[in-house]
C-alpha positions in Angstrom: -31.0 8.7 12.6 -28.5 11.8 11.4 -26.3 9.2 10.1 -28.6 7.4 8.2 -29.8 10.4 6.4 -26.5 11.4 5.3 -26.1 8.0 3.9 -29.3 8.4 2.0 -28.7 11.7 0.7 -25.2 10.5 -0.3 -27.0 7.9 -2.6 -29.7 9.6 -3.9 -29.0 13.6 -3.7 -32.0 15.6 -4.1 -34.1 13.1 -6.0 -36.4 11.9 -2.9 -37.5 15.0 -2.6 -38.4 15.4 -6.2 -40.2 12.0 -6.3 -42.1 13.1 -2.8 -43.3 16.3 -4.6 -44.4 14.5 -7.7 -46.3 11.7 -5.4 -48.1 14.8 -3.7 -49.0 16.4 -6.9 -51.4 13.9 -8.4 -53.9 14.8 -5.5 -54.2 18.4 -6.8 -55.3 17.2 -10.4 -57.6 14.5 -9.0 -59.7 17.1 -6.7 -60.1 19.4 -9.9 -63.7 19.9 -11.1 -64.1 16.2 -10.3 -66.9 14.0 -8.9 -66.9 12.1 -5.8 -66.7 9.0 -7.9 -63.7 10.5 -10.2 -62.1 11.5 -7.0 -62.4 8.0 -5.4 -61.0 6.2 -8.6 -58.3 8.7 -8.6 -57.3 8.1 -5.1 -57.4 4.2 -5.9 -55.2 4.6 -8.6 -52.5 6.5 -7.0 -52.7 4.0 -4.3 -52.3 1.3 -6.7 -49.3 3.0 -8.9 -47.6 3.4 -5.5 -48.1 -0.1 -4.3 -47.1 -1.8 -7.2 -44.1 0.8 -7.5 -42.9 -0.2 -4.4 -43.4 -4.2 -4.6 -41.6 -4.0 -8.3 -38.5 -2.9 -7.0 -38.7 -6.0 -4.3 -39.7 -8.4 -6.2 -38.1 -10.7 -9.1 -38.6 -12.5 -12.1 -42.2 -12.2 -13.9 -43.5 -9.8 -10.7 -41.4 -7.3 -11.8 -42.5 -6.9 -15.3 -46.2 -7.4 -14.2 -45.8 -4.2 -12.1 -44.2 -2.5 -14.5 -47.5 -3.1 -17.0 -49.8 -2.2 -13.8 -47.7 1.5 -13.7 -47.9 2.0 -17.0 -51.8 1.3 -17.8 -52.3 3.6 -14.1 -50.2 6.3 -15.6 -51.8 6.4 -19.2 -55.1 6.3 -17.4 -54.1 9.3 -15.2 -53.2 11.3 -17.9 -56.4 10.7 -19.9 -58.7 11.0 -17.0 -57.0 13.7 -15.1 -54.4 15.3 -17.4 -51.5 14.3 -15.1 -49.0 12.6 -17.0 -46.0 12.9 -14.6 -46.3 9.1 -13.1 -44.4 8.6 -16.3 -41.3 10.1 -15.0 -41.7 7.2 -12.3 -41.6 4.6 -14.9 -38.5 6.2 -16.9 -36.9 5.6 -13.5 -38.0 2.3 -12.7 -37.6 0.8 -16.1 -33.7 2.6 -16.1 -33.3 0.3 -13.3 -34.2 -3.0 -15.2 -30.8 -5.3 -15.4 -32.1 -7.3 -17.8 -31.3 -6.0 -21.4 -34.1 -7.7 -23.1 -36.4 -6.4 -20.7 -35.1 -2.9 -20.6 -35.5 -2.5 -24.6 -38.8 -3.8 -24.6 -40.4 -1.5 -21.8 -38.3 1.6 -23.1 -40.3 1.8 -26.5 -43.5 1.0 -24.7 -42.9 3.9 -22.4 -42.2 6.2 -25.3 -45.1 5.0 -27.0 -47.9 5.5 -24.5 -46.0 8.6 -23.1 -46.7 10.9 -26.2 -49.5 9.0 -27.3 -51.6 9.7 -23.8 -50.1 13.0 -23.9 -51.1 14.3 -27.3 -54.5 13.0 -26.5 -54.3 14.9 -23.1 -53.5 18.1 -25.0 -56.7 17.6 -27.2 -59.3 16.5 -24.2 -57.7 18.5 -21.4 -57.4 22.6 -22.3 -55.4 23.2 -19.2 -52.6 20.9 -20.5 -51.6 24.2 -22.8 -50.8 25.7 -19.3 -48.6 22.8 -18.2 -46.6 23.0 -21.7 -43.3 24.0 -20.2 -43.7 21.1 -17.6 -44.9 18.7 -20.2 -42.2 19.2 -22.6 -39.2 19.0 -20.0 -41.4 15.8 -18.5 -41.1 14.2 -22.2 -37.2 14.9 -22.4 -36.8 13.2 -18.9 -38.9 10.4 -20.1 -36.8 10.0 -23.1 -33.3 10.4 -21.7 -33.7 9.1 -17.8 -34.1 5.3 -18.4 -31.1 5.1 -20.7 -29.0 7.3 -18.6 -29.9 5.6 -15.9 -29.7 2.3 -17.0 -26.3 3.1 -18.3 -25.3 4.1 -14.5 -26.5 0.9 -13.2 -24.3 -0.9 -15.6 -21.3 1.0 -15.0 -21.9 0.4 -11.1 -22.1 -3.2 -11.9 -19.1 -3.3 -13.9 -17.3 -1.4 -11.3 -18.0 -3.7 -8.8 -17.1 -6.9 -10.8 -13.7 -5.0 -11.5 -13.4 -4.6 -7.6 -14.0 -7.8 -7.2 -11.5 -9.0 -9.7 -9.0 -6.7 -8.4 -9.4 -8.5 -4.8 -8.8 -11.4 -6.5 -5.9 -10.6 -8.2 -4.4 -9.1 -4.9 -5.3 -12.7 -3.0 -3.5 -14.3 -6.1 -0.7 -12.1 -5.7 0.0 -12.6 -1.9 -0.6 -16.3 -2.6 2.0 -16.5 -5.2 4.4 -14.3 -3.4 4.2 -16.7 -0.4 5.0 -19.7 -2.7 7.9 -17.8 -4.1 9.0 -17.2 -0.8 8.8 -20.9 0.3 10.6 -22.0 -2.9 13.7 -19.7 -2.4 13.8 -20.4 1.3 13.7 -24.2 0.4 16.2 -24.0 -2.4 18.5 -21.5 -0.7 18.5 -23.1 2.8 17.2 -26.8 2.4 20.2 -28.0 0.7 22.6 -26.4 2.9 20.9 -27.4 6.2 20.8 -31.1 5.0 24.1 -30.8 4.2 25.4 -29.4 7.5 23.2 -32.5 9.2 24.9 -35.0 7.1 28.4 -33.7 8.1 27.6 -33.2 11.4 26.9 -37.0 12.1 29.7 -38.0 10.0 32.2 -35.6 12.0 30.5 -37.3 15.4 31.4 -41.0 13.8 34.8 -39.7 12.8 35.9 -37.8 16.3 37.4 -41.3 17.7 38.4 -43.3 14.7 40.2 -40.3 12.6 40.1 -37.4 14.8 41.8 -35.3 11.7 39.2 -36.4 9.3 36.3 -35.4 11.7 38.4 -32.0 12.2 37.8 -31.6 8.3 34.3 -32.3 8.2 33.6 -29.8 11.1 35.4 -27.1 9.2 33.0 -28.0 6.2 30.1 -27.5 8.5 31.1 -24.2 9.8 31.7 -23.1 6.3 28.5 -24.2 4.9 26.7 -22.6 8.1 28.7 -19.2 7.1 27.5 -19.6 3.4 23.9 -20.3 4.5 23.8 -17.0 6.6 25.1 -15.2 3.6 22.4 -16.7 1.5 19.8 -16.0 4.1 20.3 -12.3 4.6 20.7 -11.8 0.7 17.2 -13.5 0.4 15.8 -11.2 3.3 17.4 -8.0 1.9 15.2 -8.6 -1.5 12.3 -9.3 0.3 12.4 -6.3 2.4 10.9 -3.9 -0.4 11.8 -2.0 -3.6 14.2 0.3 -4.1 13.1 4.0 -4.6 15.4 4.3 -7.6 13.6 1.0 -8.8 10.0 2.0 -8.1 10.7 5.6 -9.8 11.5 3.7 -13.0 8.2 1.5 -13.0 5.9 5.0 -11.7 7.8 6.6 -15.0 6.4 4.0 -17.2 2.9 3.7 -15.3 2.8 7.7 -16.0 3.7 7.1 -19.7 1.2 4.7 -20.5 -1.4 7.2 -19.4 0.1 9.9 -21.7 0.8 11.8 -18.5 4.2 13.8 -18.8 6.7 13.1 -16.1 9.6 15.1 -14.4 11.6 14.1 -11.5 13.7 16.2 -9.3 16.4 15.3 -6.7 18.7 12.5 -6.1 17.4 8.9 -5.8 20.4 7.8 -3.8 19.3 7.7 -0.2 21.8 7.7 3.0 22.1 4.7 5.0 19.8 6.1 7.7 16.8 6.2 5.3 17.0 2.3 4.4 14.6 0.9 6.7 11.8 3.8 5.4 12.8 3.2 1.9 10.1 0.5 1.0 7.4 2.2 2.9 8.0 5.5 0.8 8.3 3.6 -2.4 5.0 2.0 -1.7 3.4 5.4 -1.1 4.8 6.7 -3.8 3.5 4.1 -6.1 -0.1 4.8 -4.9 -0.1 8.5 -5.0 1.3 8.0 -8.7 -1.5 5.6 -9.1 -4.2 8.0 -8.0 -2.8 10.8 -10.5 -3.4 8.2 -13.2 -6.6 7.0 -11.8 -8.6 10.2 -10.7 -6.8 13.6 -11.7 -6.8 14.1 -15.1 -3.9 15.4 -15.1 -1.2 15.9 -18.1 1.9 16.6 -16.1 3.1 15.3 -12.9 6.3 16.3 -11.3 7.9 14.3 -8.4 10.7 15.9 -6.2 12.9 13.9 -3.9 14.7 16.0 -1.1 17.0 13.9 1.2 19.3 14.3 4.0 20.6 12.2 7.0 17.8 13.5 9.0 14.9 13.4 6.5 13.5 12.0 3.3 10.8 14.1 1.5 8.8 13.0 -1.4 6.4 15.4 -3.2 4.3 14.2 -6.0 2.2 17.3 -7.5 -0.3 16.9 -10.9 -2.0 19.5 -12.8 -5.1 17.7 -12.7 -8.7 19.0 -11.4 -7.9 19.0 -7.9 -10.2 17.7 -5.0 -13.4 18.8 -5.5 -16.7 17.3 -5.5 -16.7 13.6 -6.9 -13.0 13.7 -7.4 -12.6 14.4 -3.8 -14.5 11.5 -3.2 -12.2 9.5 -5.3 -9.5 10.6 -3.6 -10.4 9.9 -0.1 -11.1 6.4 -1.2 -8.0 5.8 -3.0 -5.3 4.5 -0.8 -4.8 7.8 1.1 -5.6 6.2 4.6 -3.5 3.0 3.6 -0.3 5.5 3.0 -1.0 7.0 6.6 -1.0 3.9 8.1 2.1 2.7 6.3 4.0 5.7 7.1 3.4 5.4 10.9 5.2 2.1 10.9 8.0 4.5 10.0 6.9 7.5 12.2 6.0 9.5 8.7 3.7 11.6 7.9 1.5 12.2 4.6 -0.1 15.7 3.5 -2.3 16.4 0.8 -3.1 19.7 -0.6 -5.7 20.6 -3.4 -5.5 24.1 -5.4 -4.7 23.8 -9.1 -4.1 20.1 -9.1 -3.2 17.9 -6.0 0.0 17.8 -4.1 0.8 14.8 -1.9 3.7 15.4 0.7 5.3 12.1 1.9 7.6 12.6 4.6 9.8 10.4 7.0 12.7 11.4 9.6 15.7 9.8 9.3 16.0 7.3 11.7 12.7 5.4 11.1 13.1 3.3 14.1 13.0 6.0 16.8 
């Protein structure tokens, strides 16, 4: 139950409590100086409004627009009969969630017209409107701004979801292309050599009795071909093991330059042999850390420090951005930090993140990553 409440508050913040307050408020207006019939009519309208409101959020197509029309009619009637115009805030929030652009720009002007017209009439027919003037004024501003801001936020969320889907598809395509590249390299590198070894071995076997000297020569060529194949295979595997830190540093410099972020690098990029196993992992973590700087920090400067010895390698990425407070903290927490930690665990490394004036990411691996 507590987990559901935290999730609900994370998605909606304080807005549910605002809506609860606004849903109770109409009864105060209904029971003020009203006859029994007016009270019954008012309660029926409130029930009808919220029933229509809930159903409109859970249906699709024409029913959504019909529900919006019913809500607008009830909101206008509540304003004219009881001087309660705050149902228009619910409508403003609802219209902002309309995904159809034409529907939004159809209902938005109708909402503004009906809100201002009924409010003006309310000032004439309900003197108590004067006492509500500050709240009415704030409500009118909300009716103007809330649909547009909500609509733009919904559009941004949809685009963000589409972007994430596209990035996932690109990632899968990259993996597929990499598999195909590895398959081509293995085929081109080893296929011909192994075929030659097989043919020469068969030939040597046939020549053993007829021409031993020539058979020995063929066996020598088989041995030589096997050594060449082994050498080429080792080179291919070495290339597949990952990126050198020096090469990755060139790429992150280009990334930061493209984002108009000044970059400075301190320390030597030539690592001792004991760090060769961890170098590829550190390079990937460096790329992720710099990507976070570009996407989330809002920084103008980024400093990368490399400290290496026979015993350890430490790479520090520090920016002068907004740190990890508020929404930025959420962005950082969901932006590959857990992935970096998992990679570093493979080489017994650690990751530390500090946030004060900017954000500092410290990547540390021991000299012997195999222990």
